[in-house]
N, CA and C atoms as a LAMMPS dump frame, in Angstrom:
ITEM: TIMESTEP
0
ITEM: NUMBER OF ATOMS
588
ITEM: BOX BOUNDS ff ff ff
-5.0000000000000000e+02 5.0000000000000000e+02
-5.0000000000000000e+02 5.0000000000000000e+02
-5.0000000000000000e+02 5.0000000000000000e+02
ITEM: ATOMS id mol type element x y z
1 1 1 N -161.337 -37.54 -133.337
2 1 2 C -162.06 -36.297 -133.157
3 1 3 C -162.106 -35.538 -134.477
4 2 1 N -163.261 -34.986 -134.775
5 2 2 C -163.392 -34.149 -135.969
6 2 3 C -162.757 -32.783 -135.683
7 3 1 N -162.563 -31.996 -136.739
8 3 2 C -161.988 -30.657 -136.552
9 3 3 C -162.867 -29.794 -135.649
10 4 1 N -164.182 -29.97 -135.789
11 4 2 C -165.106 -29.205 -134.952
12 4 3 C -164.974 -29.608 -133.487
13 5 1 N -164.815 -30.908 -133.238
14 5 2 C -164.641 -31.39 -131.869
15 5 3 C -163.317 -30.908 -131.283
16 6 1 N -162.27 -30.907 -132.115
17 6 2 C -160.97 -30.405 -131.662
18 6 3 C -161.095 -28.928 -131.301
19 7 1 N -161.754 -28.152 -132.163
20 7 2 C -161.93 -26.719 -131.903
21 7 3 C -162.718 -26.494 -130.615
22 8 1 N -163.746 -27.304 -130.403
23 8 2 C -164.551 -27.192 -129.188
24 8 3 C -163.726 -27.553 -127.952
25 9 1 N -162.952 -28.635 -128.046
26 9 2 C -162.11 -29.05 -126.919
27 9 3 C -161.038 -28.003 -126.632
28 10 1 N -160.467 -27.403 -127.681
29 10 2 C -159.465 -26.356 -127.495
30 10 3 C -160.051 -25.152 -126.779
31 11 1 N -161.249 -24.772 -127.19
32 11 2 C -161.907 -23.63 -126.566
33 11 3 C -162.155 -23.897 -125.082
34 12 1 N -162.651 -25.085 -124.778
35 12 2 C -162.919 -25.443 -123.379
36 12 3 C -161.621 -25.561 -122.586
37 13 1 N -160.569 -26.124 -123.21
38 13 2 C -159.28 -26.271 -122.52
39 13 3 C -158.671 -24.914 -122.211
40 14 1 N -158.842 -23.956 -123.104
41 14 2 C -158.347 -22.593 -122.861
42 14 3 C -159.03 -21.963 -121.654
43 15 1 N -160.271 -22.373 -121.423
44 15 2 C -161.025 -21.841 -120.284
45 15 3 C -160.762 -22.635 -119.007
46 16 1 N -159.863 -23.625 -119.1
47 16 2 C -159.472 -24.359 -117.9
48 16 3 C -160.193 -25.668 -117.667
49 17 1 N -160.919 -26.178 -118.65
50 17 2 C -161.634 -27.443 -118.496
51 17 3 C -160.654 -28.617 -118.596
52 18 1 N -160.409 -29.33 -117.483
53 18 2 C -159.439 -30.427 -117.512
54 18 3 C -159.901 -31.609 -118.362
55 19 1 N -161.202 -31.835 -118.454
56 19 2 C -161.702 -32.934 -119.285
57 19 3 C -161.418 -32.662 -120.762
58 20 1 N -161.595 -31.424 -121.187
59 20 2 C -161.304 -31.059 -122.579
60 20 3 C -159.817 -31.233 -122.873
61 21 1 N -158.979 -30.819 -121.93
62 21 2 C -157.54 -30.999 -122.126
63 21 3 C -157.204 -32.487 -122.201
64 22 1 N -157.872 -33.298 -121.375
65 22 2 C -157.667 -34.746 -121.399
66 22 3 C -158.042 -35.342 -122.745
67 23 1 N -159.131 -34.852 -123.338
68 23 2 C -159.524 -35.332 -124.66
69 23 3 C -158.444 -35.028 -125.7
70 24 1 N -157.93 -33.813 -125.662
71 24 2 C -156.873 -33.429 -126.607
72 24 3 C -155.629 -34.285 -126.397
73 25 1 N -155.292 -34.486 -125.14
74 25 2 C -154.102 -35.298 -124.84
75 25 3 C -154.284 -36.72 -125.37
76 26 1 N -155.422 -37.33 -125.089
77 26 2 C -155.668 -38.708 -125.555
78 26 3 C -155.672 -38.793 -127.074
79 27 1 N -156.135 -37.746 -127.726
80 27 2 C -156.187 -37.734 -129.185
81 27 3 C -154.792 -37.646 -129.81
82 28 1 N -153.94 -36.792 -129.248
83 28 2 C -152.673 -36.481 -129.914
84 28 3 C -151.427 -37.111 -129.284
85 29 1 N -151.476 -37.498 -128.036
86 29 2 C -150.27 -37.993 -127.353
87 29 3 C -149.633 -39.21 -128.025
88 30 1 N -150.401 -40.217 -128.478
89 30 2 C -149.744 -41.369 -129.116
90 30 3 C -148.937 -40.98 -130.355
91 31 1 N -149.487 -40.111 -131.193
92 31 2 C -148.764 -39.7 -132.408
93 31 3 C -147.532 -38.869 -132.058
94 32 1 N -147.653 -37.995 -131.063
95 32 2 C -146.498 -37.182 -130.669
96 32 3 C -145.423 -38.067 -130.053
97 33 1 N -145.823 -39.067 -129.286
98 33 2 C -144.832 -40 -128.74
99 33 3 C -144.106 -40.728 -129.866
100 34 1 N -144.848 -41.198 -130.868
101 34 2 C -144.197 -41.894 -131.998
102 34 3 C -143.217 -40.965 -132.702
103 35 1 N -143.615 -39.702 -132.892
104 35 2 C -142.706 -38.726 -133.499
105 35 3 C -141.444 -38.588 -132.655
106 36 1 N -141.621 -38.398 -131.342
107 36 2 C -140.474 -38.226 -130.433
108 36 3 C -139.607 -39.476 -130.409
109 37 1 N -140.229 -40.638 -130.479
110 37 2 C -139.452 -41.888 -130.436
111 37 3 C -138.567 -42.012 -131.659
112 38 1 N -139.034 -41.516 -132.775
113 38 2 C -138.214 -41.549 -133.986
114 38 3 C -137.093 -40.512 -133.924
115 39 1 N -137.345 -39.411 -133.24
116 39 2 C -136.36 -38.321 -133.192
117 39 3 C -135.319 -38.512 -132.1
118 40 1 N -135.714 -39.102 -130.979
119 40 2 C -134.835 -39.178 -129.816
120 40 3 C -134.127 -40.527 -129.754
121 41 1 N -132.939 -40.551 -129.123
122 41 2 C -132.154 -41.786 -129.112
123 41 3 C -132.726 -42.906 -128.246
124 42 1 N -133.466 -42.596 -127.204
125 42 2 C -133.988 -43.65 -126.335
126 42 3 C -135.476 -43.464 -126.083
127 43 1 N -136.108 -44.549 -125.67
128 43 2 C -137.532 -44.505 -125.332
129 43 3 C -137.775 -43.534 -124.168
130 44 1 N -136.884 -43.557 -123.2
131 44 2 C -137.03 -42.672 -122.041
132 44 3 C -136.973 -41.205 -122.462
133 45 1 N -136.058 -40.887 -123.376
134 45 2 C -135.982 -39.517 -123.9
135 45 3 C -137.285 -39.136 -124.597
136 46 1 N -137.852 -40.08 -125.347
137 46 2 C -139.108 -39.812 -126.06
138 46 3 C -140.253 -39.6 -125.068
139 47 1 N -140.283 -40.392 -124.015
140 47 2 C -141.326 -40.221 -122.999
141 47 3 C -141.197 -38.858 -122.322
142 48 1 N -139.967 -38.495 -121.956
143 48 2 C -139.74 -37.183 -121.337
144 48 3 C -140.132 -36.056 -122.285
145 49 1 N -139.726 -36.192 -123.544
146 49 2 C -140.029 -35.149 -124.528
147 49 3 C -141.533 -35.001 -124.712
148 50 1 N -142.247 -36.118 -124.79
149 50 2 C -143.703 -36.062 -124.964
150 50 3 C -144.353 -35.331 -123.799
151 51 1 N -143.951 -35.672 -122.585
152 51 2 C -144.514 -35.005 -121.407
153 51 3 C -144.202 -33.508 -121.436
154 52 1 N -142.957 -33.163 -121.742
155 52 2 C -142.562 -31.753 -121.79
156 52 3 C -143.333 -30.983 -122.861
157 53 1 N -143.543 -31.618 -124.002
158 53 2 C -144.252 -30.973 -125.109
159 53 3 C -145.68 -30.643 -124.695
160 54 1 N -146.345 -31.592 -124.062
161 54 2 C -147.732 -31.335 -123.669
162 54 3 C -147.825 -30.313 -122.541
163 55 1 N -146.825 -30.252 -121.693
164 55 2 C -146.799 -29.192 -120.676
165 55 3 C -146.672 -27.837 -121.364
166 56 1 N -145.748 -27.74 -122.342
167 56 2 C -145.568 -26.48 -123.079
168 56 3 C -146.842 -26.079 -123.809
169 57 1 N -147.442 -27.052 -124.487
170 57 2 C -148.647 -26.767 -125.265
171 57 3 C -149.767 -26.288 -124.341
172 58 1 N -149.918 -26.941 -123.201
173 58 2 C -150.966 -26.548 -122.257
174 58 3 C -150.74 -25.123 -121.762
175 59 1 N -149.482 -24.793 -121.478
176 59 2 C -149.159 -23.444 -121.006
177 59 3 C -149.358 -22.386 -122.083
178 60 1 N -149.208 -22.776 -123.353
179 60 2 C -149.25 -21.801 -124.451
180 60 3 C -150.52 -21.9 -125.293
181 61 1 N -151.552 -22.548 -124.781
182 61 2 C -152.791 -22.659 -125.555
183 61 3 C -153.329 -21.299 -125.963
184 62 1 N -153.115 -20.304 -125.146
185 62 2 C -153.578 -18.961 -125.468
186 62 3 C -152.872 -18.362 -126.673
187 63 1 N -151.694 -18.863 -127.013
188 63 2 C -150.931 -18.346 -128.149
189 63 3 C -151.245 -19.075 -129.447
190 64 1 N -152.009 -20.177 -129.361
191 64 2 C -152.336 -20.954 -130.554
192 64 3 C -153.216 -20.14 -131.495
193 65 1 N -152.82 -20.09 -132.769
194 65 2 C -153.569 -19.384 -133.808
195 65 3 C -154.572 -20.36 -134.416
196 66 1 N -155.835 -20.182 -134.092
197 66 2 C -156.861 -21.142 -134.51
198 66 3 C -157.107 -21.153 -136.02
199 67 1 N -156.471 -20.267 -136.765
200 67 2 C -156.613 -20.312 -138.221
201 67 3 C -155.727 -21.404 -138.828
202 68 1 N -154.814 -21.945 -138.023
203 68 2 C -153.942 -23.04 -138.475
204 68 3 C -154.414 -24.337 -137.833
205 69 1 N -154.172 -25.477 -138.477
206 69 2 C -154.56 -26.753 -137.879
207 69 3 C -153.8 -26.983 -136.559
208 70 1 N -154.517 -27.454 -135.554
209 70 2 C -153.911 -27.689 -134.246
210 70 3 C -152.802 -28.737 -134.343
211 71 1 N -153.043 -29.793 -135.109
212 71 2 C -152.039 -30.848 -135.244
213 71 3 C -150.727 -30.328 -135.808
214 72 1 N -150.804 -29.452 -136.795
215 72 2 C -149.587 -28.885 -137.381
216 72 3 C -148.83 -28.06 -136.35
217 73 1 N -149.547 -27.276 -135.571
218 73 2 C -148.914 -26.471 -134.511
219 73 3 C -148.273 -27.383 -133.474
220 74 1 N -148.97 -28.444 -133.107
221 74 2 C -148.46 -29.388 -132.116
222 74 3 C -147.172 -30.05 -132.609
223 75 1 N -147.147 -30.479 -133.872
224 75 2 C -145.933 -31.088 -134.419
225 75 3 C -144.787 -30.079 -134.492
226 76 1 N -145.113 -28.832 -134.751
227 76 2 C -144.06 -27.818 -134.785
228 76 3 C -143.455 -27.637 -133.391
229 77 1 N -144.309 -27.597 -132.365
230 77 2 C -143.81 -27.516 -130.987
231 77 3 C -142.958 -28.756 -130.683
232 78 1 N -143.442 -29.924 -131.105
233 78 2 C -142.709 -31.169 -130.858
234 78 3 C -141.356 -31.166 -131.568
235 79 1 N -141.345 -30.734 -132.818
236 79 2 C -140.092 -30.678 -133.564
237 79 3 C -139.088 -29.729 -132.926
238 80 1 N -139.573 -28.551 -132.544
239 80 2 C -138.693 -27.59 -131.874
240 80 3 C -138.139 -28.159 -130.575
241 81 1 N -139.009 -28.797 -129.803
242 81 2 C -138.58 -29.317 -128.506
243 81 3 C -137.536 -30.432 -128.677
244 82 1 N -137.813 -31.37 -129.585
245 82 2 C -136.861 -32.475 -129.798
246 82 3 C -135.522 -31.941 -130.297
247 83 1 N -135.575 -30.999 -131.237
248 83 2 C -134.329 -30.443 -131.746
249 83 3 C -133.569 -29.726 -130.646
250 84 1 N -134.266 -28.967 -129.811
251 84 2 C -133.605 -28.281 -128.694
252 84 3 C -132.954 -29.282 -127.743
253 85 1 N -133.66 -30.378 -127.45
254 85 2 C -133.094 -31.399 -126.562
255 85 3 C -131.827 -32 -127.168
256 86 1 N -131.891 -32.329 -128.441
257 86 2 C -130.728 -32.934 -129.101
258 86 3 C -129.569 -31.949 -129.17
259 87 1 N -129.887 -30.707 -129.452
260 87 2 C -128.834 -29.694 -129.544
261 87 3 C -128.185 -29.466 -128.185
262 88 1 N -129.005 -29.391 -127.147
263 88 2 C -128.45 -29.182 -125.803
264 88 3 C -127.551 -30.34 -125.384
265 89 1 N -127.873 -31.517 -125.813
266 89 2 C -127.068 -32.685 -125.426
267 89 3 C -125.863 -32.876 -126.331
268 90 1 N -125.723 -31.984 -127.269
269 90 2 C -124.566 -32.019 -128.181
270 90 3 C -124.429 -33.356 -128.898
271 91 1 N -125.551 -33.858 -129.361
272 91 2 C -125.551 -35.117 -130.088
273 91 3 C -125.156 -34.907 -131.548
274 92 1 N -125.306 -33.663 -132.011
275 92 2 C -124.961 -33.422 -133.407
276 92 3 C -123.533 -33.855 -133.686
277 93 1 N -123.341 -34.464 -134.818
278 93 2 C -122.027 -34.989 -135.189
279 93 3 C -121.356 -34.075 -136.209
280 94 1 N -120.057 -34.216 -136.313
281 94 2 C -119.301 -33.406 -137.276
282 94 3 C -119.792 -33.624 -138.701
283 95 1 N -120.259 -34.813 -138.992
284 95 2 C -120.698 -35.138 -140.344
285 95 3 C -121.785 -34.204 -140.84
286 96 1 N -122.724 -33.815 -139.952
287 96 2 C -123.828 -32.996 -140.395
288 96 3 C -123.432 -31.56 -140.691
289 97 1 N -122.264 -31.124 -140.277
290 97 2 C -121.818 -29.767 -140.578
291 97 3 C -120.67 -29.779 -141.58
292 98 1 N -120.534 -30.92 -142.288
293 98 2 C -119.466 -31.056 -143.272
294 98 3 C -119.609 -30.059 -144.404
295 99 1 N -118.645 -30.053 -145.265
296 99 2 C -118.609 -29.109 -146.368
297 99 3 C -119.711 -29.407 -147.38
298 100 1 N -120.603 -28.472 -147.604
299 100 2 C -121.72 -28.652 -148.522
300 100 3 C -121.231 -28.869 -149.948
301 101 1 N -120.061 -28.32 -150.286
302 101 2 C -119.541 -28.469 -151.646
303 101 3 C -119.244 -29.918 -152.002
304 102 1 N -118.995 -30.765 -151.008
305 102 2 C -118.674 -32.16 -151.299
306 102 3 C -119.922 -33.013 -151.492
307 103 1 N -121.098 -32.426 -151.336
308 103 2 C -122.354 -33.158 -151.489
309 103 3 C -122.648 -33.393 -152.96
310 104 1 N -123.221 -34.563 -153.276
311 104 2 C -123.667 -34.743 -154.659
312 104 3 C -124.816 -33.776 -154.942
313 105 1 N -124.897 -33.297 -156.177
314 105 2 C -125.921 -32.318 -156.515
315 105 3 C -127.283 -32.946 -156.702
316 106 1 N -127.324 -34.197 -157.073
317 106 2 C -128.605 -34.855 -157.277
318 106 3 C -128.529 -36.268 -156.72
319 107 1 N -129.661 -36.777 -156.302
320 107 2 C -129.716 -38.148 -155.811
321 107 3 C -129.498 -39.068 -157.008
322 108 1 N -128.638 -40.079 -156.895
323 108 2 C -128.321 -40.91 -158.047
324 108 3 C -129.531 -41.664 -158.605
325 109 1 N -130.427 -42.104 -157.756
326 109 2 C -131.612 -42.813 -158.202
327 109 3 C -132.696 -42.622 -157.155
328 110 1 N -133.53 -41.576 -157.312
329 110 2 C -134.533 -41.286 -156.288
330 110 3 C -135.447 -42.467 -155.997
331 111 1 N -135.776 -43.281 -157.005
332 111 2 C -136.651 -44.42 -156.802
333 111 3 C -136.024 -45.51 -155.956
334 112 1 N -134.703 -45.54 -155.931
335 112 2 C -134.005 -46.576 -155.176
336 112 3 C -134.291 -46.464 -153.683
337 113 1 N -134.305 -45.252 -153.127
338 113 2 C -134.619 -45.076 -151.709
339 113 3 C -136.053 -45.501 -151.439
340 114 1 N -136.97 -45.139 -152.324
341 114 2 C -138.362 -45.556 -152.147
342 114 3 C -138.482 -47.073 -152.112
343 115 1 N -137.767 -47.758 -153.008
344 115 2 C -137.812 -49.232 -153.024
345 115 3 C -137.216 -49.799 -151.748
346 116 1 N -136.1 -49.229 -151.304
347 116 2 C -135.479 -49.712 -150.06
348 116 3 C -136.422 -49.53 -148.874
349 117 1 N -137.068 -48.363 -148.793
350 117 2 C -137.998 -48.106 -147.693
351 117 3 C -139.19 -49.052 -147.752
352 118 1 N -139.712 -49.288 -148.947
353 118 2 C -140.882 -50.153 -149.097
354 118 3 C -140.562 -51.596 -148.717
355 119 1 N -139.351 -52.045 -149.004
356 119 2 C -139.004 -53.437 -148.749
357 119 3 C -138.29 -53.637 -147.412
358 120 1 N -138.053 -52.582 -146.693
359 120 2 C -137.434 -52.693 -145.375
360 120 3 C -138.534 -52.739 -144.324
361 121 1 N -138.266 -53.444 -143.246
362 121 2 C -139.232 -53.473 -142.157
363 121 3 C -139.153 -52.151 -141.405
364 122 1 N -140.186 -51.859 -140.635
365 122 2 C -140.167 -50.623 -139.858
366 122 3 C -139.013 -50.648 -138.86
367 123 1 N -138.656 -51.83 -138.388
368 123 2 C -137.525 -51.947 -137.455
369 123 3 C -136.215 -51.577 -138.162
370 124 1 N -136.051 -52.008 -139.405
371 124 2 C -134.843 -51.662 -140.162
372 124 3 C -134.789 -50.158 -140.426
373 125 1 N -135.931 -49.576 -140.76
374 125 2 C -135.972 -48.13 -141.031
375 125 3 C -135.652 -47.362 -139.755
376 126 1 N -136.248 -47.796 -138.616
377 126 2 C -135.963 -47.132 -137.338
378 126 3 C -134.478 -47.223 -137.004
379 127 1 N -133.887 -48.407 -137.19
380 127 2 C -132.457 -48.578 -136.899
381 127 3 C -131.622 -47.677 -137.807
382 128 1 N -132.025 -47.57 -139.087
383 128 2 C -131.291 -46.714 -140.019
384 128 3 C -131.432 -45.246 -139.622
385 129 1 N -132.643 -44.822 -139.231
386 129 2 C -132.843 -43.445 -138.804
387 129 3 C -131.985 -43.111 -137.59
388 130 1 N -131.844 -44.064 -136.67
389 130 2 C -131.055 -43.822 -135.469
390 130 3 C -129.565 -43.641 -135.774
391 131 1 N -129.13 -44.149 -136.92
392 131 2 C -127.721 -44.005 -137.298
393 131 3 C -127.44 -42.653 -137.966
394 132 1 N -128.492 -41.947 -138.343
395 132 2 C -128.299 -40.636 -138.972
396 132 3 C -127.88 -39.611 -137.925
397 133 1 N -127.15 -38.586 -138.338
398 133 2 C -126.889 -37.468 -137.426
399 133 3 C -128.218 -36.867 -136.966
400 134 1 N -128.226 -36.308 -135.773
401 134 2 C -129.47 -35.836 -135.166
402 134 3 C -130.223 -34.844 -136.055
403 135 1 N -129.523 -33.862 -136.622
404 135 2 C -130.216 -32.843 -137.417
405 135 3 C -130.812 -33.457 -138.676
406 136 1 N -130.108 -34.395 -139.291
407 136 2 C -130.625 -35.057 -140.486
408 136 3 C -131.868 -35.872 -140.14
409 137 1 N -131.825 -36.595 -139.042
410 137 2 C -132.967 -37.408 -138.606
411 137 3 C -134.189 -36.519 -138.335
412 138 1 N -133.99 -35.445 -137.578
413 138 2 C -135.106 -34.561 -137.247
414 138 3 C -135.641 -33.892 -138.511
415 139 1 N -134.776 -33.493 -139.429
416 139 2 C -135.231 -32.867 -140.68
417 139 3 C -136.127 -33.821 -141.473
418 140 1 N -135.71 -35.076 -141.598
419 140 2 C -136.537 -36.057 -142.308
420 140 3 C -137.881 -36.243 -141.628
421 141 1 N -137.861 -36.357 -140.321
422 141 2 C -139.108 -36.562 -139.59
423 141 3 C -140.039 -35.358 -139.726
424 142 1 N -139.488 -34.165 -139.635
425 142 2 C -140.317 -32.966 -139.755
426 142 3 C -140.938 -32.864 -141.146
427 143 1 N -140.131 -33.111 -142.154
428 143 2 C -140.613 -32.941 -143.531
429 143 3 C -141.557 -34.057 -143.954
430 144 1 N -141.177 -35.321 -143.705
431 144 2 C -141.929 -36.429 -144.277
432 144 3 C -142.89 -37.091 -143.295
433 145 1 N -142.618 -37.041 -142.006
434 145 2 C -143.533 -37.631 -141.035
435 145 3 C -144.553 -36.598 -140.587
436 146 1 N -144.106 -35.371 -140.34
437 146 2 C -145.015 -34.322 -139.886
438 146 3 C -145.522 -33.461 -141.03
439 147 1 N -144.998 -33.68 -142.241
440 147 2 C -145.437 -32.971 -143.436
441 147 3 C -145.285 -31.451 -143.302
442 148 1 N -144.168 -31.019 -142.713
443 148 2 C -143.906 -29.584 -142.565
444 148 3 C -143.342 -29.008 -143.856
445 149 1 N -143.586 -27.739 -144.069
446 149 2 C -143.016 -27.044 -145.223
447 149 3 C -141.526 -26.798 -144.986
448 150 1 N -140.813 -26.461 -146.048
449 150 2 C -139.387 -26.137 -145.911
450 150 3 C -139.197 -24.963 -144.952
451 151 1 N -140.109 -23.975 -145.031
452 151 2 C -140.003 -22.815 -144.137
453 151 3 C -140.124 -23.233 -142.684
454 152 1 N -141.093 -24.12 -142.388
455 152 2 C -141.278 -24.572 -141.012
456 152 3 C -140.09 -25.404 -140.535
457 153 1 N -139.561 -26.247 -141.414
458 153 2 C -138.383 -27.047 -141.05
459 153 3 C -137.208 -26.107 -140.763
460 154 1 N -137.044 -25.1 -141.599
461 154 2 C -135.951 -24.134 -141.405
462 154 3 C -136.094 -23.416 -140.072
463 155 1 N -137.309 -22.967 -139.756
464 155 2 C -137.545 -22.285 -138.479
465 155 3 C -137.262 -23.201 -137.301
466 156 1 N -137.721 -24.437 -137.392
467 156 2 C -137.546 -25.385 -136.302
468 156 3 C -136.077 -25.686 -136.049
469 157 1 N -135.324 -25.882 -137.128
470 157 2 C -133.914 -26.262 -136.982
471 157 3 C -132.983 -25.061 -136.874
472 158 1 N -133.506 -23.872 -137.118
473 158 2 C -132.671 -22.683 -137.018
474 158 3 C -131.656 -22.559 -138.142
475 159 1 N -132.072 -22.982 -139.35
476 159 2 C -131.192 -22.878 -140.519
477 159 3 C -131.907 -22.057 -141.586
478 160 1 N -131.167 -21.636 -142.611
479 160 2 C -131.774 -20.92 -143.721
480 160 3 C -132.634 -21.883 -144.544
481 161 1 N -133.694 -21.356 -145.126
482 161 2 C -134.584 -22.199 -145.927
483 161 3 C -133.823 -22.887 -147.061
484 162 1 N -132.892 -22.169 -147.664
485 162 2 C -132.136 -22.742 -148.782
486 162 3 C -131.302 -23.945 -148.348
487 163 1 N -130.942 -24.024 -147.067
488 163 2 C -130.147 -25.146 -146.582
489 163 3 C -131.003 -26.378 -146.32
490 164 1 N -132.32 -26.2 -146.163
491 164 2 C -133.195 -27.334 -145.864
492 164 3 C -133.138 -28.371 -146.982
493 165 1 N -133.173 -27.916 -148.231
494 165 2 C -133.099 -28.853 -149.355
495 165 3 C -131.805 -29.646 -149.341
496 166 1 N -130.705 -28.971 -149.057
497 166 2 C -129.403 -29.642 -148.981
498 166 3 C -129.408 -30.645 -147.836
499 167 1 N -129.94 -30.231 -146.704
500 167 2 C -129.99 -31.098 -145.531
501 167 3 C -130.839 -32.336 -145.805
502 168 1 N -131.994 -32.155 -146.436
503 168 2 C -132.85 -33.298 -146.751
504 168 3 C -132.219 -34.2 -147.799
505 169 1 N -131.556 -33.618 -148.781
506 169 2 C -130.862 -34.417 -149.782
507 169 3 C -129.797 -35.277 -149.118
508 170 1 N -129.006 -34.669 -148.268
509 170 2 C -127.962 -35.394 -147.548
510 170 3 C -128.573 -36.491 -146.68
511 171 1 N -129.653 -36.171 -145.973
512 171 2 C -130.284 -37.145 -145.078
513 171 3 C -130.841 -38.331 -145.87
514 172 1 N -131.503 -38.057 -146.992
515 172 2 C -132.032 -39.156 -147.819
516 172 3 C -130.894 -40.009 -148.365
517 173 1 N -129.833 -39.348 -148.792
518 173 2 C -128.673 -40.07 -149.321
519 173 3 C -128.06 -40.964 -148.238
520 174 1 N -127.891 -40.426 -147.041
521 174 2 C -127.321 -41.208 -145.94
522 174 3 C -128.24 -42.362 -145.551
523 175 1 N -129.554 -42.115 -145.514
524 175 2 C -130.507 -43.161 -145.17
525 175 3 C -130.454 -44.281 -146.206
526 176 1 N -130.384 -43.908 -147.458
527 176 2 C -130.285 -44.9 -148.533
528 176 3 C -129.034 -45.751 -148.366
529 177 1 N -127.914 -45.104 -148.073
530 177 2 C -126.662 -45.836 -147.892
531 177 3 C -126.735 -46.791 -146.697
532 178 1 N -127.316 -46.33 -145.605
533 178 2 C -127.424 -47.163 -144.403
534 178 3 C -128.33 -48.365 -144.676
535 179 1 N -129.477 -48.123 -145.309
536 179 2 C -130.393 -49.228 -145.611
537 179 3 C -129.764 -50.22 -146.586
538 180 1 N -129.059 -49.702 -147.575
539 180 2 C -128.414 -50.588 -148.544
540 180 3 C -127.343 -51.445 -147.876
541 181 1 N -126.594 -50.858 -146.958
542 181 2 C -125.517 -51.587 -146.288
543 181 3 C -126.039 -52.575 -145.251
544 182 1 N -127.244 -52.342 -144.739
545 182 2 C -127.736 -53.186 -143.656
546 182 3 C -128.865 -54.103 -144.087
547 183 1 N -128.74 -54.683 -145.252
548 183 2 C -129.746 -55.649 -145.647
549 183 3 C -130.393 -55.354 -146.977
550 184 1 N -130.361 -54.141 -147.398
551 184 2 C -130.949 -53.802 -148.685
552 184 3 C -129.93 -53.892 -149.807
553 185 1 N -128.713 -54.329 -149.48
554 185 2 C -127.637 -54.391 -150.475
555 185 3 C -128.052 -55.23 -151.675
556 186 1 N -128.675 -56.378 -151.445
557 186 2 C -129.073 -57.225 -152.564
558 186 3 C -130.126 -56.532 -153.418
559 187 1 N -130.996 -55.773 -152.788
560 187 2 C -132.007 -55.029 -153.523
561 187 3 C -131.356 -53.992 -154.435
562 188 1 N -130.35 -53.286 -153.929
563 188 2 C -129.655 -52.271 -154.735
564 188 3 C -129.001 -52.933 -155.927
565 189 1 N -128.334 -54.083 -155.702
566 189 2 C -127.652 -54.766 -156.802
567 189 3 C -128.632 -55.323 -157.815
568 190 1 N -129.753 -55.908 -157.311
569 190 2 C -130.702 -56.512 -158.238
570 190 3 C -131.468 -55.468 -159.04
571 191 1 N -131.552 -54.24 -158.524
572 191 2 C -132.265 -53.195 -159.258
573 191 3 C -131.37 -52.514 -160.285
574 192 1 N -130.11 -52.931 -160.329
575 192 2 C -129.194 -52.35 -161.295
576 192 3 C -128.515 -51.115 -160.802
577 193 1 N -128.836 -50.677 -159.602
578 193 2 C -128.237 -49.474 -159.054
579 193 3 C -127.005 -49.816 -158.265
580 194 1 N -126.065 -48.94 -158.275
581 194 2 C -124.87 -49.138 -157.464
582 194 3 C -124.736 -48.013 -156.514
583 195 1 N -123.712 -48.068 -155.725
584 195 2 C -123.46 -46.971 -154.813
585 195 3 C -122.898 -45.803 -155.601
586 196 1 N -123.291 -44.584 -155.235
587 196 2 C -122.806 -43.42 -155.975
588 196 3 C -121.336 -43.201 -155.756
C-alpha cells in the first residue's frame, strides 16, 4: 500500500469501515508478528502479542497523529506492548541491571559484529537474540529492526535517553560474544580479533 492508500484506509477505519481495517491488518500484521517473534520467547507469545497489539491499535485509532508515519506509530505500540509483557512476566535478568561502571567504554571492534551478523544464518542470529536479556533484546529490535530513535527507545523501555546508548552497547557486545561462542569463533580468530 502506498502512503496515500494507508491514509485513506486509516480514515475509513476510523469511521468504522471493517474492510479498511482489514486492509491495514493484512498490510502490517506479518511485519508486526516478525517483530514480536524476535522480542518474545515463544511463538505463542508472539501470536498473542500481535493480536493484542492490533486490538489496542484499533481501539486507539482516534489518538493516532497523522503527521507521523503509521508504521512508526504501530512499531512503537508493538515495542511498548512486548516490553510490558516481558516486564510483567519478570523475564528480565540480573545481568541487564548490572553495574554500568563495569561496562567497556567502547566496542573493541565494531566491524567484528557486522561480520559475525553477515556470516551467521538468520537462525543463528535468532538463537543468539533469544539468549540476550529481555531488555537488551527489545532495545536492539526497537533501534535496529524498527529504526526507532534513542528518544523513542527510551520512552518505550522507560529508561533515560542517556542510558539507551549504554544499553545498546551492552546488547551489541553480548550479541557479539554469543555469536562468536556459538559458531562464529573461527571467524573472530581468522579476522585477527579476540575476545575483549
